[in-house]
Structure formats: structure tokens, C-alpha cells
N, C-alpha and C positions, 0 to 999 in steps of 0.2 A: 579765434577759437582753436583750441588744440585739436588737430585732426585725429589724434590717437585717443581722445577722451571717450569715444563711443565706437561701436562696431563700424568698420570701414567698408562701405559698399563700393562696387566698381564704378557706379555712377558718380558718387562723391569724389572718388579718386580722379575721374576724368574732369569733373567740374571745378574742383577746388585746389588741386595740386598745382604748385607753381612750376613743377617740372614736367607737366604733361605726361607723355608716354613713358618717360624715364621712371615715373612713379609707379607705373603698372607692374614693375618687378615686385614691389611690395604688395600691391593688390593681388597679384598672382599667388603670393605666399599666404595671403589672408582670404583665400577663396571661401573657406569655411565660414568666416565671419560675414562675407558678402551674402552667402546663402542664408545665414541667420537673419540678415537684414531684409530678406524678402526678395532678393534678386534671383530670378529663375534662369538657370542656364539651359538654353534650348537644346544643347548637345550633350547634356549630362547622360551618362550611360543609363539605359532603361532595360528592364528585363523583358524578354519576349513573352508573348501570350501563352506559349507552350514550348516544350523543348525543341530547340532549333536543330536542323541538320547542317545549316551553313551559318557562318558568322559574317561573311562579307561577299561581295560580288565583283567580278571583273567582267565587263561587258565589251566585247570586241565587235564594234559596229562597222559594217561594210556599207559605206554610204553609196547610194545609187540603185541598189537592188540587184544582188548577184543572182545568176540564173540557176535555180535549183535543178532543172532538168539537165544541166551541163556539169553539175558539181557533185550532188549527193543523191539524186532521185532519177536514176536511169529509166528510160521508157523505150523498150524494144519496138513498140508500135510506131514511134517516130521514125525509126529506121525503115520500117516496113512500108509506111505511107508517106514518106518524104516527098514533098512537092504536091501532095493531094490536098483538097480542101478539108478543113476540120469538119468532122461528120456531125458535130453537135451544134448547139446554140452558143455563140460567143456571148460574153457578158453584155448586159444591156448598156452599161456605161463603160466605154473604152477610152484610153488616153489618146490613141491615134489609130489610124487605119492599118489593118494587118492583112496578110495574105494567107498563103498555104502553109501547111505543116513544114517544119524545118528540123531535120535530124541534128543530133549533137555532133560537132566536129571532133569530139574526143571519145576515147574508149574508156570503159569502166572495168574495174577488176574488184573481186572480193578480197577483203583483208581481215587479218586477225582471226581469233577463235570464233568470234561472232559472225564472221563472213559478210560484214556490211560492205556494200559496193561504194567505191569512191572513184571519182574521175582521175584520169592521169594528170590533170592539172595540179593535184594535191598529193604528190608522192610522199612528202614528209608527214603531213597531217594524217595520211592513210595509215601510218604506223601506229597511230594512237586510237584507232576505232574502237578498241576494246574498252576505252575510257569514255566514249562518247554516247550520249543519249540523243538520238535523232528524232525530232518532231517533224514529220512530213506533211502535216495537215493544218499548219497555221494559216489563218486567213484574217483579212482586215476589211475595211470598208471604203478605202479611198485610193484611186489609181494615180493620184498626183503626189509628187515628192513632198511638197509642203504639208499636206494633210496627213500623208502616211507617216512621215517622220514624227509629227506631233502625236499621232495616234500611238505609235510604238513607244515613244518616250514619255508621254503624259497621260495616255488613255483617252484623249479627246483630240479630234481632228479639226475642231472649229472654235475652240475657246482656249483662253490662256489658263492652264492648269499646272499644278506642281509636277515636276518631272519625277520619274520613278526613283531616281537616286535621292531626290529631296525627301520623298516619302519614307525611304529606308532610313535616311539620317534622322528624320523626325521620329520614326517609330522606335529606333534602337539607340540613338545617340552615337557618340563616338567612342572608339577604343583608344584614341590618343588625342588629348585635348590640345596638344601642340601642333596638330595638323588638321586640315579640314576633314569633315566626315565624308565629303563627296568631292572627287577630283575628276576632271575631264581633260584628257590629253589630246591636243591638236584637234579640237572640235571644229566642225564646219560652221561657218557663219551664215550659210544659205538655208533656205527652206525651214524657217522657224527660228534659226539662229539660237540666241540665248534662251528662248523659251524652252528649248529642248533640254536644257540643264538648269532651268530656273526654279525658284521656290514659289512663285506666284504669291498666294496668300499665306503660305506656311512661314514660320520664322525665317528671317533673311539668312541666318547662319546655316540653314540647311541647303542652300543653293550650291551648285557645283562651282568649284574654283577652277578656271581654265588655265592650263599650262600651254601657252601659245594658242595657235589656231591652225586650220588646214592650209593657210597660205604662207605659213612660216616654216622653214626647215626645222625639223625636230631638234637638231642639235643647237638651234638658236632659241628654242621655245622655253620661256621662263615665265614665272609669275611676275607680273609687272611690279616694279618698285620694291622687289624683295630686298634690295640693298639700298641704304640711305642715299638720297641724291644730293643732300646738302650737309654742311658741317653741323655738328651737334648743337652749337649755340643758335644757328638759324632755325633748325628743327624745333628747338625749345620755344623760340618766339612764335613760330607758326602754330604750335600746339597750344600755347597759352591763349592765342587769339581764338582758336577752335574751341577750347574749353570755355572761354567767356561766352562765345556765341551759343554753345550748348546750354550753359547755365541760364542765360537770358531766355532762351526758347522754352526750357522746361518750367521756369518760373511763370511764364506767360500762359502756357498751355497745359501743364501737368504731364500726365503720362503720354508718351508719344512712341508708338510701336516702331515707326520708321527710324526715329532717332536711337531708340534702344538697339535696333538692328545694326545701325551704323557703329554704335559704341562696341557691340559684340564683335563686329568685323574688325574694328581697330585693335581690339585686344588680341584677337586671333592673329592678325597681321604682325603684331609685336612678337608673339610667341613663335610664329612661323619663321621670323628672321633668324632665330637660333637653330631651328630644326630642319626646315625644308632644304636648304642647300646641301646638307649632308646626305639626305635621302636621294637627291637628284645626282649626286656624285657617283656615277657608275664606274669611275676609275678604280673604285674599291673592289670591283668584281674581278675574278680571276680571268685570264685570257681564255681558258676553257669555257667558262660560263658565257663570256661575250661571244665566242664563236658559236656556242649552242644557239644563240638568238640570231646569228647571221650578221653580227656587227663587223665581221672581217670581209664583208662583200658589199660593195656600194649599192647593189640592187636591193638587198635585204636589210641593210643597216638602218635606214630611217624607221621602218615599222618595227624592226628588231629592237631599236632603242625604246620605242614606245612600250612594247611588251615587257621589256626588262624593267622600265620605270614602273609599270603597273604591278609587277611582282614586288618591287621594292616598297611601293606605297602600301600594297596590301599587307606585306610583312610588317610594316611600321604601324599598322592599325587604322588605315583609311578604310572606311566601311564600304564605299562604293567607288570603283574606279572604272571610268569609261575610256576606251581607246578607239579612236576613229581612223579608219583607212579612207582617206579622201584627199584628192589634190585638185587644184583649180583647172587642170587640163583633162585628165581621164579619171573618172570614177567608175563604179560598177554599172553605169547606166548606158549599156551598149544597144542603142537603137540602130546602130550600124557598126561595122568592123568588130563584130562579136569575137571572132577568133583571135584577132590581133590584140585587142584590149583586155579581154578576159585572161589571156595568157600573160600579159604584162602584170595585171593585178595579182594573179595567182603567184607568180614568181616573187612578188614583193612581200606577200603575207604568209606563204606556206611554211617556210622554215621558221620564221619567228614565232608563229602560233604553236608549231610543234615543239619548239624550244621552251616556250612558256609552260605548256602542259607537262613536259618532262621535268622542268625545274620545280614547278609546284609539287609534283608528285614526289620527287626525291627529297624535298624539304619537309614533307609531311603536311603541306598546306592545302593540297587538292581536296582532302577529305572534308574540310570545313570551308572551302572557298568554292562558290558557285561561278563557273565560267560560262558565259553566254556568247554565242556567235550567231550573227544574222544581219540582215538588212531590213529596210522598211517594207519591202515586198519582194516577190520573185519576178520571173519574166515569162512571157508567153511561149507556148510550144509552137506557135505560128510565127512566121517571119514578118518583120517590118523592113521593107525595102529588100535589098538583095542579101544582106548578111547582118541581120540585127534582130532583136526581140524587144517587144514593147513591155510596159509595166504590167505586172500581174499580182494584184492583192488577193485573188480568189483562192489561191492555194500555193504554199511555198514552204521551204525548209529552214528551220533553225536547229542548232544543236546546243546541248548543255553538257557540262562535265563537272564531276566532283559534287560537293555540296548536297549529297544525299539522293542523287538521281541514279536510276539503273544504268550501269555501264554496259556498253556493247549492245544497245537496245534500240529498236525501231518502233516508233509509235505513230499511228495514223497513216493515211495514204491519200494521194491525189488520184484522179482518174487515169485511164490507160495512156493518156497523152500528157498528163501533168498540168492540166488547166485549172481544175477545180478540186478543192479538198472534199473528199467523199466519205472517208472512214475515220471515225474518232476525231471529228473536227475540233480544232482548238482555236477559239477566237482570241484576239489580242487581250481582251479582258480576262479570259481564262488563263492566258500566259502570265499576266501580271498577278493574278490571284495565286497561281502556283509558285511564282518566284517569292512572293511574300510568305507563303506557307513554309517554304524551305528555310526561310529566315526566322521562323517561329512566330510569324505575324498573321493574325486572322484578318483578311482583307475587308471583312464586314465590320470589324471593330476598330480598325485603324482609320479614324475619321478626324476631321477638323471642322469646327463650326465657323462658318463665314457667310456673311450676307443673309443671315436668317435661316440657313440650312446646313446640314452636315454633308461634307464632301468626302470622297474617298478616291483612291487611284482607279478603282474599277467601276466608278459611277454607281449604277444600280444593277449591275450585271456581274458576270464572272463566276466560274466554278473551278475549284482546284482539280487539276488533272492528276488524280491519285495513281493512275496507271503507270506513271513514270517514276514513282517513288521507290527507292531501294528498300 
């Protein structure tokens, strides 16, 4: 049969072409015909439910739980009652045994026109407080890393659910069909691992594409197999076998969502071979820009490279970019050695994050890019051991920038010691609803039918925090 005698779908190109992936170049050109043949592109651009304030997200994830009372939420009462017992009731469920109140080892100072206080740990980030919207009353439900990471990333701490990046990709599609809609740079493989950037029951194309992982130096982090491993003739033979297997499977079973997802992934991989290496090539950046992110300093270069890549991916049309600060030795999980290790972590991320904010702003990207900073929970105002703090999901800080939020603004509060969110409380579901709202998506309308019911990122809860909208 002449393959050009009727509209050419991508599935037929995969099944019947003697050239396998080489033939996808033609299928790419005939995407309109594929659509006419009934093939639905899960990443096709979709209009938002209402006018959006943000087009994309950069999520700066501080793995382990940074201490809000030592970074952005100063508590004078901790200085006053250092070493004394906590005067209230501690949470019913605690991760570990804790002792008396522990004052912060660092001083705070007010910055910018807004006068927001920032710890001396973040001298560079402090210069951008007039662009930051601090939420001091976030709270979750799980004091363990695994559950808390899943809650923050997927809205559920005990089930496999689509990640928030996958929901955004599903709801809006992609701005650049030659790149993934969702990329995660050096993600952690611990505490939920791939579930934190997975698509679960959403179309497979919405899942995050990892660039390396936390155990790989960022300058060595690549998308696996982005370059061909074998000569062209060998690839052709492999792909002919794959096409035959796919054809036999579909003839036997008919529609197969998993196989369709794999075919979509193969097609995206083909297009990425042409596009991704150029986006990852930071040598195109000026020395001044590289220095802005701290690439000229071995301490700041690893995370600086991640932040610079995030800007390049966002600029190239990736809808959701996650950057994770985590290593296999020291994360933000300071049950002990709080002063030593929080100082190490802060030195590594402070200048790169400040550089990212400055770079986005000068390029005109900050106004429609929502930047999110935070960890899976905060830390207790009481000590664990001699010099540490335990996990605290009861009240902690995240900040947002750009994307339609109020700049130089503080929202919500924890109690006098920083243990519990007490004013304008924001649950994780509220946070997710607000993020989607800024992207023009109604969290109650963004649903997917699976296993007999409609699912959404916010489950059956969540309220948009309108008080932080610009």
C-alpha cells in the first residue's frame, strides 16, 4: 500500500515505516494530518480557563526542610526564652524527641522598601525582597520526608498521584513541542523519587523529564541517550523490530494507552535530539551572566548552573521547571549541626537564586513566570539534641515571585515561637489551588477521569489565596 495515499497518522508512521524513527521527520511535518486522523496530542497548547497572570513555573525545591525561623521568619521570643521549655502543647505526632527552645544562631535585618526581614544567611537574596511574596503560614499534614514530599509535589501523602508539574502540563499543554512541558533538574531519588515528578494516570507525556539526579554532578547531568549510541543502520534495524512489535500488539489489543504514551515519548525524544543540546549549552551565555549565577565560584557553580538552565528552559518554552537543591551528604535536614550545615547550604544557593531573579527581571520574564521557593516542611523552634531542629509541617515559609503575586508582601504568620501557623493559614491544597489560579486554571475544573471518579490536584479541598494576588 502506498503510505501517502491517505492521511498519515503518527501511529502508522511508527508501525509501517521501513525507516522507523527516521521517518518521523515526515510525520512531524504532517502533524496536521495526524490530528485529522484522530490522534490527540496530549501536550497540544490549551487555553486557560480565565486570563492567566503566569505562563510558566520555576520551582526551587530545597530538599530536607529549611528552617523558616532561621531564614525568613524571625522570632524575638526565641531569643528571650532560649533554653526554656516550650510553653504550649507540642504537636500530637512528632518525628523525633525534642527539647527546649533554641534561638537562631543568625541575626536578621530588614531590607528593601518593604522592610521584610531576612537572615544574614541570605545576603544576596535579601536584595530582592521587594520582588518576593512571603507566605509564612503554610502547613501540611505529614512530619516524615516521604509523605511530606509527596504532599507538596502531588497533593497526596499516601497515594500515587500526578505531580503538580504534570497537572500544569496537562492543563495548559506545551509552549514548545520540541521540548518536554515539564523538566526536573537533578531531582532527588529518595522519599518518593520518581513519583514526585510522575504523571500517574495522566497521559505519560505530561510527566517530568529528569536532567540527571541529585547524586550526579550537575555539569555531568544530561538526558539519557540524547545522543545516538549506535550507527544509523543499527538503529534502523532496532526500530524496525520495535515497529513490528508495536504493530502486532495493536492488532491484537486495539487501543493501548500505555503504548500510545510510549510512542508519544519516542516522537518527543526524536525532536529533543535536535533542540535540547542547544538549550543546555550555557557556553552561549556571556561571562557576565555566568558570573551573575555564581558559575565563577566552585561553591555556587553547581546550583548556579541549575538555575541558569532553568531560565534557559523557561525562556525556550518549558511550562514547568523544577530545580532541586539536594546532595547525598548534606541536605536541609539539620537534626544536628544546624549552624554548620545551614550555612553550607545557604552559601550554595543564595547567589544563584538572586542571579535567577535578577536575570528573569531584566529579560522581562519575571512578570509572567511564577518562581516558587520552599521545602517540604520547616523546622521546630525547639532543639533536637544539642544543635539541631526537628521536622515541622505545622507552620513554615515559602515565597513566590513574579507571575502576578504581590511583590514585597508578607502573608500569614506563625505563633510567637514559629511552631504553628496561626494567622491566614495556607494548607498545601490552598497553595496548589493558588498556583493553578495564577496560571489561569480553576483547580475544581482541572480534573481527570480515572478508576470511576474525577481526580484533581487539590483532591476535594483547596481555596485560592486571593490575598497574595497583585
